[in-house]
C-alpha positions in Angstrom: 120.8 164.6 78.8 120.3 163.1 76.5 117.1 163.5 73.8 115.5 160.5 74.8 115.8 161.0 78.5 113.5 164.4 77.9 111.5 163.3 75.2 108.2 161.3 75.3 109.0 157.8 74.8 107.4 157.0 71.8 104.9 154.0 71.3 104.0 151.8 68.5 100.6 151.7 67.2 98.9 148.6 68.2 98.7 147.2 65.1 102.7 146.9 64.7 103.0 145.5 68.1 104.2 141.7 68.6 101.7 140.1 70.3 102.8 137.7 72.9 100.4 135.1 73.0 100.2 132.6 75.9 100.9 129.5 76.4 98.2 127.1 76.3 96.8 125.7 79.8 96.3 122.1 79.2 96.6 119.5 81.5 95.4 115.8 82.1 93.8 114.2 85.4 94.4 111.1 85.8 95.0 109.0 89.5 97.8 109.9 91.6 100.6 107.7 92.1 103.7 107.6 95.1 105.9 109.4 93.1 103.7 112.6 92.6 103.6 112.5 96.6 106.0 114.7 97.1 104.5 117.2 94.5 101.6 117.2 96.4 103.2 117.5 99.6 104.8 121.2 98.3 101.2 122.1 97.0 99.6 121.7 100.4 102.4 123.2 102.4 102.7 126.7 100.1 98.1 127.2 102.0 99.2 125.7 105.1 101.9 128.0 104.9 100.8 131.0 103.4 97.3 131.0 103.9 93.8 130.5 105.5 92.1 128.2 103.0 93.3 125.1 105.4 93.2 125.7 108.8 95.9 123.3 109.1 98.7 125.1 110.9 102.0 122.4 110.3 102.7 120.7 106.5 102.4 117.2 106.0 105.1 115.4 106.1 106.3 112.8 103.0 105.4 110.2 105.9 101.8 111.5 106.4 101.5 112.2 102.8 102.4 108.3 102.6 100.0 107.1 105.0 97.3 108.9 103.4 97.6 107.9 100.0 98.2 104.6 101.1 94.4 104.1 103.2 92.4 106.0 100.3 94.4 103.0 98.4 92.9 100.3 100.5 89.3 102.0 100.5 89.6 102.8 96.9 88.7 106.1 96.9 89.5 108.8 94.7 92.8 110.4 94.7 93.8 112.7 91.5 96.2 114.9 90.0 96.1 117.4 87.4 99.3 117.1 85.4 101.0 118.9 82.4 102.2 118.2 79.4 105.6 119.3 81.0 104.6 116.3 84.0 104.3 119.0 86.5 102.0 118.3 89.0 99.1 121.0 88.7 96.9 120.3 91.3 95.2 117.5 93.3 91.8 116.6 94.5 91.3 113.5 97.2 88.0 112.5 99.1 89.0 110.9 102.4 86.2 109.6 105.2 84.4 111.9 106.7 84.4 110.1 110.0 86.0 106.4 110.7 82.8 104.7 111.9 81.9 102.5 109.7 77.8 103.3 109.3 79.4 106.9 107.5 81.5 104.1 105.2 80.3 105.7 102.2 80.2 109.6 103.0 83.2 111.1 101.4 85.2 114.4 102.9 86.6 116.2 99.8 90.4 118.5 99.0 90.9 120.2 96.5 94.0 122.4 96.3 96.1 124.3 93.0 98.9 125.4 92.8 99.2 128.7 92.8 100.5 129.3 89.0 97.5 127.0 87.8 94.5 129.4 89.8 91.9 131.2 88.0 92.0 128.3 84.4 88.9 126.8 85.5 91.3 123.5 86.7 89.4 123.4 90.3 86.4 123.0 88.5 87.7 120.1 86.8 89.5 118.5 89.2 86.3 118.5 91.5 84.0 117.5 88.9 86.2 114.1 88.0 86.4 113.9 91.7 82.7 113.8 91.8 82.5 111.2 88.9 85.5 109.1 90.5 83.7 109.1 94.2 80.3 107.8 92.8 81.8 104.9 90.3 83.5 104.0 94.1 80.0 103.3 95.9 79.9 106.7 98.0 76.8 108.4 98.3 77.7 112.1 99.9 80.4 114.1 99.9 81.1 116.7 101.7 83.2 120.6 102.1 84.6 122.0 104.6 85.4 125.5 103.4 87.1 128.5 105.7 84.9 131.1 105.5 88.0 133.8 105.3 87.8 134.7 101.3 85.0 131.9 100.2 83.1 133.2 98.1 84.7 131.7 94.5 84.7 128.6 96.2 81.1 128.1 97.3 79.7 129.9 94.0 81.7 126.8 92.2 80.3 124.5 95.1 76.7 125.6 94.5 77.1 125.3 90.8 78.4 121.8 91.1 75.3 121.0 93.0 76.7 121.3 96.8 73.8 123.1 99.5 74.7 124.7 102.5 74.5 123.1 105.2 75.7 124.8 108.1 78.4 127.5 109.2 80.8 127.2 112.6 82.5 130.4 113.5 85.6 131.0 115.2 86.2 127.4 115.5 89.9 127.3 113.9 92.6 130.2 115.5 95.3 130.9 112.3 97.7 133.9 112.0 96.7 135.2 114.9 92.9 135.4 113.7 90.2 133.2 114.5 88.6 131.9 111.4 84.9 130.1 110.7 84.0 126.8 108.3 81.2 126.9 105.6 79.8 123.0 105.7 78.7 122.2 102.4 76.9 118.7 100.7 75.9 117.2 97.8 74.4 113.4 97.3 76.3 112.0 94.8 74.0 109.4 92.3 75.1 107.1 89.2 73.8 108.2 86.2 71.8 105.5 84.3 72.6 103.9 81.3 
């Protein structure tokens, strides 16, 4: 045996160790463009295939995402992306009509998804705040969040901090990954600020 194999490994004192600083996490939130659709699709597909945060069981196609993009643009509803300094899409947020009937035209349901590497850094909150502002400016009156109830504590807490209140729960409404899942519905009234 070599001496280094049986001697305890020496460790530098803390003050002599080099500290690797984590690169700064920076981004810009902006309206989505057609060029962003492929990245948005990839982010969403990750959660569809690997998680129960969405009850969808099949990723949307690029064509389906393009229809969503076009519909939101036509309705003048917000579709935002967070983009890093290297032009990587880190996440997205959108507000879609809650129901197709015209009586509900000012009520929207939102979706927010982040790339897995972008979670836990405050980006979800930043996107939700920006989406609330954009939906308010678009004339929306209420925003609805439908949250899958499995491991939803952080999402519910974020929504509560931003003024959403729980309005209902539905148990066993979706079947995914060989188990039944429920949903939590939360609502926030949107009001334009007086100047």
